[in-house]
C-alpha positions in Angstrom: 0.0 0.1 -0.3 1.4 3.2 -1.6 0.4 6.3 0.3 -1.9 8.6 -1.1 -3.7 5.6 -2.5 -6.7 4.2 -1.7 -6.8 0.3 0.4 -9.7 -1.9 -0.2 -10.9 -4.0 2.3 -12.7 -7.7 3.0 -14.0 -9.3 5.7 -15.2 -12.7 5.8 -17.6 -13.4 8.4 -18.7 -16.8 9.6 -21.4 -17.4 12.3 -20.5 -20.2 14.8 -23.9 -19.6 16.0 -26.9 -17.6 14.9 -26.0 -13.7 15.0 -27.3 -10.6 14.1 -24.6 -7.7 13.0 -26.5 -4.5 13.2 -23.1 -2.1 12.3 -20.0 -2.5 10.9 -17.2 -0.3 10.5 -13.0 -0.2 9.4 -11.1 2.0 11.0 -7.0 3.1 9.4 -4.9 3.2 12.4 -1.6 5.2 12.7 0.6 4.3 16.0 3.6 6.0 15.8 6.7 5.6 18.6 10.2 7.4 19.0 13.2 7.6 21.9 13.9 11.2 22.9 16.4 12.2 26.0 15.0 13.8 29.0 17.0 15.2 31.3 17.0 15.4 35.2 17.8 17.5 37.8 20.7 15.9 38.8 22.6 16.7 35.0 22.0 13.4 33.7 20.5 11.6 30.3 17.9 9.0 29.8 15.9 7.9 26.7 12.2 8.2 27.2 9.5 6.6 24.7 6.8 8.7 23.3 3.7 6.6 22.0 0.7 8.1 20.3 -2.3 6.3 18.0 -4.0 8.1 15.9 -7.1 7.0 14.2 -6.7 8.5 11.0 -10.2 7.1 9.0 -13.4 5.5 9.8 -16.1 4.3 7.5 -19.6 2.5 8.0 -19.5 0.0 5.5 -23.5 -2.0 5.1 -23.9 -4.6 7.9 -25.1 -8.2 6.8 -27.8 -8.3 9.3 -28.7 -11.6 10.5 -26.4 -14.5 9.8 -27.4 -18.4 10.1 -24.7 -20.6 12.0 -22.6 -21.9 10.3 -22.7 -19.0 7.1 -20.2 -16.5 5.9 -21.1 -13.1 4.6 -18.8 -10.7 3.1 -18.0 -6.9 3.6 -16.2 -4.4 1.8 -14.8 -1.0 1.9 -12.2 1.6 1.1 -9.7 3.7 2.9 -7.8 6.8 1.6 -4.3 6.4 2.9 -3.7 10.3 3.7 0.1 12.0 1.8 1.1 13.5 5.3 3.1 10.9 6.5 5.1 9.5 8.1 4.4 6.2 6.3 5.8 2.6 7.6 8.9 3.2 9.9 10.9 0.1 11.7 13.8 1.9 13.0 16.1 1.8 16.2 14.6 5.0 17.7 11.3 5.8 15.3 8.9 2.9 14.8 5.4 4.1 13.1 3.6 1.2 12.6 0.1 1.1 10.6 -2.9 -1.4 10.9 -6.4 -1.6 9.9 -9.1 -2.1 12.8 -12.6 -4.0 11.7 -15.2 -3.6 14.6 -18.5 -5.1 14.4 -21.6 -4.4 16.7 -24.3 -7.6 17.2 -27.6 -7.7 18.9 -27.3 -7.1 22.7 -24.3 -4.6 22.5 -21.7 -7.3 21.7 -18.7 -5.6 19.9 -16.1 -7.7 17.9 -13.3 -6.3 17.0 -10.3 -7.5 14.5 -7.1 -5.7 13.5 -4.4 -6.4 10.8 -1.2 -4.8 10.4 -0.1 -3.3 6.7 2.6 -1.7 5.2 2.6 1.9 4.2 5.2 2.7 1.3 6.4 6.3 0.7 8.0 8.2 -2.3 9.9 10.1 1.0 8.9 13.5 -0.4 8.9 14.7 2.7 12.8 14.7 2.6 13.1 15.2 -1.3 15.6 17.9 -0.8 18.1 15.6 0.4 19.7 14.9 -3.0 20.1 18.6 -3.3 23.1 18.3 -0.2 27.0 18.4 -0.6 29.2 15.9 0.7 30.0 16.3 3.8 33.7 14.9 4.6 35.2 14.4 8.1 38.9 14.4 9.2 40.1 14.8 5.4 43.9 16.2 6.4 45.8 12.7 5.1 43.6 12.3 2.0 41.1 13.7 -0.3 37.8 11.4 -1.3 35.4 11.9 -4.1 32.6 10.3 -5.2 33.0 11.0 -9.0 30.6 8.6 -10.4 27.2 7.5 -8.8 24.2 5.5 -10.5 21.5 7.4 -8.7 20.9 9.8 -5.5 17.5 7.9 -5.3 18.0 4.9 -3.3 15.1 2.0 -4.2 14.4 -1.4 -2.6 16.4 -3.9 -4.6 18.4 -1.4 -6.9 22.3 -1.6 -6.3 23.6 1.4 -6.6 26.9 1.6 -8.7 29.7 4.0 -8.9 33.5 5.2 -8.5 35.4 6.6 -5.6 38.7 8.9 -6.3 41.2 8.9 -3.6 43.9 11.3 -3.3 46.6 11.0 -0.4 48.0 14.1 0.7 50.5 11.6 2.9 52.0 8.3 2.8 49.6 6.7 5.1 49.2 2.6 5.4 45.7 1.7 5.7 43.3 -1.4 6.6 41.4 -1.3 3.3 38.8 1.3 2.0 34.8 0.4 1.9 31.6 1.8 1.3 28.9 1.7 3.1 25.1 2.2 2.7 24.2 3.7 6.3 20.6 4.6 7.3 20.4 7.6 10.2 17.9 8.3 12.6 17.4 11.9 14.6 14.7 13.1 16.9 15.1 16.6 17.3 13.2 16.8 20.9 10.3 15.0 22.6 6.4 15.5 23.4 5.6 19.2 23.0 8.8 20.6 22.3 9.8 22.6 19.2 11.9 20.8 16.8 15.4 21.8 17.3 18.4 20.6 15.3 21.1 22.1 17.4 19.3 20.7 21.1 21.4 18.8 23.4 20.7 15.3 24.3 19.2 16.9 27.5 16.9 19.2 25.3 15.3 15.9 23.9 18.4 15.2 20.9 19.0 11.5 19.9 20.7 10.0 17.3 21.3 6.5 15.8 23.0 5.1 13.0 22.9 1.7 11.2 24.8 0.4 8.4 22.1 -1.7 6.0 25.0 -2.7 3.7 28.8 -2.0 2.6 31.3 -3.3 0.3 35.2 -3.4 0.6 36.2 -1.7 -2.5 40.0 -1.3 -2.2 42.5 -3.5 0.1 45.0 -2.6 2.6 48.4 -1.0 1.9 50.2 2.4 1.4 48.5 5.3 -0.1 51.5 7.5 -1.6 51.0 11.6 -2.3 50.6 12.5 -5.6 48.7 9.0 -6.9 45.0 9.2 -7.6 42.8 6.0 -7.5 39.8 5.5 -9.1 37.7 2.8 -7.1 34.7 1.3 -8.8 31.9 0.0 -6.5 28.7 -1.9 -6.2 26.5 -2.0 -3.2 23.6 -4.0 -3.0 20.1 -2.4 -1.3 18.0 -4.6 0.2 14.6 -5.4 -1.2 12.8 -4.3 1.3 14.5 -1.1 3.3 13.2 -0.6 6.9 12.1 3.4 6.3 12.1 6.2 3.8 13.6 9.4 3.8 11.7 11.5 6.2 11.4 14.5 7.7 8.2 15.7 9.6 8.3 17.5 13.1 10.5 16.2 15.3 11.1 13.0 13.3 13.9 12.6 10.9 15.8 9.9 8.8 18.4 9.9 6.7 19.9 7.6 4.1 23.7 8.4 3.1 26.3 6.5 1.0 29.5 6.9 3.0 33.0 5.9 2.0 35.7 5.4 5.0 39.4 4.6 4.9 40.5 2.4 7.5 43.4 3.9 9.6 45.0 2.3 12.3 45.4 4.1 15.5 43.8 7.4 14.1 40.2 8.6 13.2 39.1 7.2 9.5 38.6 9.7 6.9 35.5 9.1 5.6 33.1 11.0 2.8 28.9 11.0 3.5 26.5 12.0 0.9 22.8 11.8 1.3 20.3 10.0 -0.7 16.4 10.0 -1.3 15.6 6.3 -0.1 12.0 5.4 -1.0 10.1 2.5 -0.1 7.2 2.5 -2.7 7.7 0.5 -6.1 8.4 2.4 -9.6 7.0 -1.0 -11.6 4.6 0.3 -14.0 2.3 -2.1 -12.9 2.2 -0.8 -9.4 1.6 2.8 -10.5 -1.8 4.0 -9.7 -2.8 0.4 -8.3 -5.1 0.4 -5.2 -4.0 -2.1 -2.6 -6.1 -4.7 -1.4 -6.4 -6.5 2.1 -8.8 -9.6 3.0 -9.2 -10.3 6.4 -11.2 -13.2 8.0 
């Protein structure tokens, strides 16, 4: 299911004994959990968890009425998935889950509920500007790094990233190898009720986490000599299912980057990071504009 599309829902009801269903409704639910930093009066900082549940859309479907024992009735309806995000996220700091709930009101005041998890995919448009960010380098005093070629700055599930990393040593240095990584970065800029502030300290709510999703060694261990230029082609395999799209909503941020690292013994590793735009929605033509569907018993 993709944000902005409609989701068709089918419910099959089998009566174990005679039943009378007087009212039926479907609800689209989004649950957002995230970890932020909270300070105490003693100057310490500890992680705190915020949880919210949103009932986004509720629609009434035609109730089946009387159902004899052993017989089955089928209900169907449609729910619109909003585009304002966030879509599904499975991260270390940020977790966003979606579900569809069916509620049946039977005669005599009995209420029957059934809920099923769904995955809502995203085009990552809240972070579309990420692909305009310049590369960011760290500890580059001894060696210069540059991505001179990259197949795309849009990260799609199951589509490898290929490119060429250029290494220019400024000093003679011994390395333990060069690697290129695909990294997911999560940031929480404040807790509930706080204004999102990227410059906030941990005691003011800021939290950060990184996870290397894929990595490849592109250069062997050895000596790098000043005045030489080394071009290292690479291919980084992208997982078929990304755990999160790029996201920038309020105080919740998920960034993806391609990162080059020169592994130096006993010294800080030079590295170069370039932001990507990660999407979790399929770009295959057969999926374009097609409504999703959910069956539940």
